[in-house]
N, C-alpha and C positions, 0 to 999 in steps of 0.2 A: 487191691483194686486200683486201676488207673483210670483217670477221667480222660475224656476225649480231647480236651484242649490243653491239658497239662497245666493250665491256668497260670498266667503271669500275674504278678501283683499289678493291679490297675489303680490309678487314682480315681477319685470321684468323677462321675460322668460330667459334673459341672466344674468349670474352671474357677479360679479365684475370682472374687467379686470385682467386677469391672463395670463401670458405667460408660458405655460406648455411645457416642453420638454417631448415628449412621445416616449419612446424607445420600438419599436416592434421587434420581432424576427421572422425569417422564420422557416420552419419545421426542418431545420438543426441546429437551435439554434444560428445562427449568427445574428448579428445586421443588420437589413434590412433598417429601416427608422428612422430618427430622425425628428419628425414632431413638429411644433410649432403651437399651436392653440391660436388665440387671441380672447378674449371675451370682450364684452363691459362693461365698468365701468361707472356708472353715477357720475358726479361731485357732490360735496355737494350742490352746488347751484341748479343743475338739480333735485336732489333727493328732496330737500326742496320744490321746485316749484311743482313737481309732486304730492307729498303727501298733500301739502297745498291746491292745486287745487282740489284734490279729496274730502277733507274735506269740502271745500267751496261749491262744486257742490252737495255734499250730503245734506247740510243744506238747499239749495234753495228749493227743492221740499217738504221737511218736513215743512218748515216755511210757504211758500205760499200755499201749498196743504192744510195745517191745516186751514188757514184763509179762503180759498175758500170753504172748507167743511162746515164751520159754516154758510157761506152765502148760500150754497146749502140747508142746513137744514131749513133756513128761507124762501126758495122759495116755490111757490105753483105749480111749474112745476114738476110733478111726475117723468118725464123721467130723470131729473137731480138730483134726490135725492140720497144721500149716502145710501148704503145698509148695513145692520147690520149683523155682525158676532156674532153668539151665542157661548156659551161655548162648545156646542157639535161640532160646526164647528171647533173651535180652537183646540179641542182635536184630531180631525181626520186629521187636515191639515198636521202635520209632517209625518203621515203614507202615505198620498197621495203624498206628496212631495218626500218622500224616494222612493216610487215605480216609480214615474216619473223620478227621477234622475237616478236610477239604470237602468230603461228601456232605457234612452238615452245613458247611458254608454254601454249597450249591443249593441245598434244600431251602435254606433261608432266603436265597436269592430268587428261586423259581416259585416256590409255594408260599402260601400265606403263613406268616410267622405265628399268627394266633392259633391256627389248627395244629401246626407242628408242636408248639409248646403245650397245647392241650393233650396231645398224644403222649409226649414225653412226661408231662406232669403225672398222668395216670400210671405210667411205668415206674417212675421214681416214687410214687405214692406207695405202691406195693413193696418195692425194693427197700424203701426207707423204713417202712414199718418193721420188716424182718431184720434189717440191720440195727435199728434202734432197740428192738426187742433183745437181740443177741448181746448188745452192749450193756443193757440193764440186767441181764441174767445173773451175773456174779453178785451184784448188789442185792437183788431180790432174794438170792439164796441165803444171804446173811440176815435179812430182816424178816423173812417169812416166819410167821408164828409156828412153833413146833407142834402146837395142839390142833392145828388144822390139817385134816387128812389130805394127802397129795394123790390125786387121781391121774392115771395115764390115759392119753387119747392118741388116736392115730387117724390120719386122713390119707386114704389110699385111692389112687386112680390107676387103672390098668387098661391095657389095650390088647385086644385079641382074646383068645380062649385056648384052653388045653396047653399043648406044648409051645404054642406060639404066643402065649400070654406074656406080656411085657409090662413092667412097672413104669408109669410115667411120673407119678408123684407118690412118694411114701413119706409122709410128714408126721413125725412122732413128737408129741409135746405133752406137758403135764399142767397141773393147776398153776404153778408159778409162771410157766410160759404163757398161759392164758392171760394172767394179770399183766404181764409185760406187753403182750400183744394188744390188749385193750388200751393201755396207756399210750402205746406207740400209735395206735389208730387215732386216738384223740389228737395227737400232735400232727398226724398226717392230714386229718380233716381240716385242722387249723391252717396248715400250709396250703392245701388246695384252695380253700375259700379266701384266705387273706394274703397269701404269699408273704407272710410276715418274716422279717429278717431273723427273729429269734427261732422260729420253727425251721427256717432254712438252715440255721447254724446247728440246731440239734441233729437234723438229718446229716448235714455235712460232717460233723464230728463223728457221728456213728459210722458213716462210710469210711472216713479216714482211719479210724481205729480198727475197723474190720480189715481194711486193706493192709495195714501194718501187721496185724495179728495173724492173718490167715495166709499170707504169702511169705516165702522164705527163699533167700538166695543160697546157692550151694557152695559158693566160695567168694573171695574178695574180687577175683578177676571178673566174675559175672557182674558184680556190682559196678565195677569200673566200666565194663562194656555198656551196661544199661545207662549209667549216668552220662557217659560220653556220648552215646547215641542221642539221648534226650537233650543233651546240651546243644548239639547241632540242630535238632528238631525245634527246640524252643527259640533259639536265636533266629533261625530262618523264618519261622512263622510270625514272629513278632516284629523283627526289624526288616525282613525282606518283603513282607506283604501286610495287608490289613486283615488277613483271614482270622488270626487268633483273637484280636480285639473285637472284631465283628461278631464272631461266634460267642465270645464270652459275654458280650453285652446283650445279645439276642436270645441266648439260651437260658430260659427260665426254668432252671432245675437246680437242686441243691448240690451242685458239683463245685461249689466255691464257698468259702467263708467270707462273710461280709460284716462290716461294722460301720455304723453311721458316724459321719464327721460332724453332723449337726444335732447330736444327742442332747447337748446342753440347751439348744434353742427349741427343739421340738419334742423332746422326750422320746418315748417308745414309738411315736409316730414319725420319727426321722426318716428321711429318704435319700440322703446324699451319702453314698457308700464308698468306702475303700474296700477292696476285695483281694482275696488270695485263693488261687485254684487248688483243689485237693491234690492234684498231681505233684505240686511242689511240696506236699507234706508226705504223701504215701511213698513216693519213689526214694527220696533221701531217707525216710523212716525205715524202709526195708533194709537199706545199707547199714544204718545205725544199729538196727536190731540184730544183724548178723554177729556183731561184736559181743553180744550178750550170751551167745551159746557157749557151752563148755568147750574149752580150747585144749589142744594137745599139751603134753607135759612141758614143752618148751615155752608155752605162753601162759601157763596156768597161774603164774605169779602175777597178781594185780591184773586179772583178765578184764576187769571192768574199766581199766584205764582207757582203753580204746573207745568204749562206749561213751564215757564222759568227755573224752576229747572230741569225738564226732558230734556229740550233743552241743558242745560249745561252738564247734565249727558251724553247725547249722544255724545257731543263733547269730553268729557273726555274719554268715552269708546272707541271711534274711534281713538283718539290719542294714547291710550294705545295699541290698536291693531297694529297700524303702528309702534310704538316704539319697541314692542316685535318682530314684523316681521322683521324690519330692523336690530335689534340686533342679532337675531338668524338665519337670512337668510332662513326662512322657511315660507311657506304659513300659515296664521293663520285664524281660524274660528272667524270672527268678533263678532258673537253673544256671544262668550265665554267672551268677555269683555263688550259688550253692554248690555247684559241682567242684570248682577248684578248692573251695573251703572244705567240703566233706571228704574229698580225696587227699588234699594236700596236708591237712592237719594230722590225720592218723599216720600218713607216710613219714612225716617229719618225726613224730614220736617213735615210730618203729625204727627209724634210722638212729635216733639218739640211744635207743635201748638195744640196738644191734639185733633186731628181730624182723627186719624187712623180708628176708628170704622165707622165714617161717610163716609170716603173716600171709604172703601170697601163695605159699604152697599148701596152706591149711585148707581142707575141704571137709564140710560136714559129712558124716558117714552114719551107717546104721548104729555104730556105737554111741554117737552123739545124740542122734534123734532116731531111736530104734523104730518108732511107729510112723515116721513122717513119710507120706506117699510121694512118689515122684510124679511129675506132670507128664503123663503119657496118654491121656485122653480127656475130653471134656467131662467134668464131673456130672453125675446124674442128680436129679432133684429128689433126694431122699435123706432120711435120717432126722436129725434134730433141727431146731430153728437155726442154729449156727450153720449147719451144712446146707440148708435150703437157701439162706441168705448168700452164702459163699458161692453156691451154684449159679444163682441169678446174676451175681456180680461178674461171673466169668466172661460174659459177653463183652465187657469193657476192660478185661485184663489181657495180658499176653496170651496167645494161643497156648493152651496147655493140655496135657493128657496125663492120665494117671491110671495105674493098675488097680483093679478092684481088690479090696482086702479079702483075704481068705475067709470063707464062711465057717 
């Protein structure tokens, strides 16, 4: 899943604490008002906690999403398979993302921000419940009491009749899924009513983990195309215009992770946030995840070397983003630092090991992921909670198509 703004790391909406004496004059040129405006300043401890927490939260969906994606690739359940992004999808995605971002910017400029966010909140309420439910499923499978019977349920909506009958929704779930859905709904209601940052982060982490788990790159070159295109996209929309920052601050949806810089002062009611967009987690995470898949014989020795190298590269790139942003007090396009790190570190390791040619020539195949569908059409809303969540997320992912599995 990719989010619409690709999210740059943004500083708190309030600047460091400054007491400014503002001298204004009336029409006659006489001093009228001496106003003092107090702005919040984060303590060094608060700043370190906020940025450290953002880095930690960003690493969670990348690490666990990558591991779960490998397990999905070994599964025989076609509804839970990761879907493959091709080079063509990767090349088109920055263009689609740019159109979406600018469209949202125009909507916020023309229409009432309140009504737009209300509509988006309801959409992400449903999507968030499904994504969080899918995220909790493996944990629920481990703790669910064995003596409680598991019942199967199915929610089916069709259109037409006879030979023209077509499935619109075919949603299969069981007792464990029901419990996950109930817990997720409670979080969703909490988010809708309070817009609390913890509820926002629970949904954001679920979206990011699903995006890393359920999308798969077919080769290293595709990852380079995707990262390179989004590198230009991120830099242009952050430095070239105010579109990215405007949408990020206006868009009230769990498409970013946030952490308060005034947590020590205000506790859980804190409201001065540092933020990180989900796109800066999902897109590099997909590239990191590729290095975990079974490699050809020429790369089988220490195959996880590239994953750990890329993982460290991501931490380095994100750390550089935060350092530059904090130093210059300006929003930074995170991919400006993540892309060179996530591409450069593995390339250097491959050069040192003499495996650069093999790394770029390697492509996942039916032998590696025998059940992985290729993206050849928009997926239908059917199957398990995982497939339903993945289908709904397709509207904000690269255009993709897939062949239906044989019946």
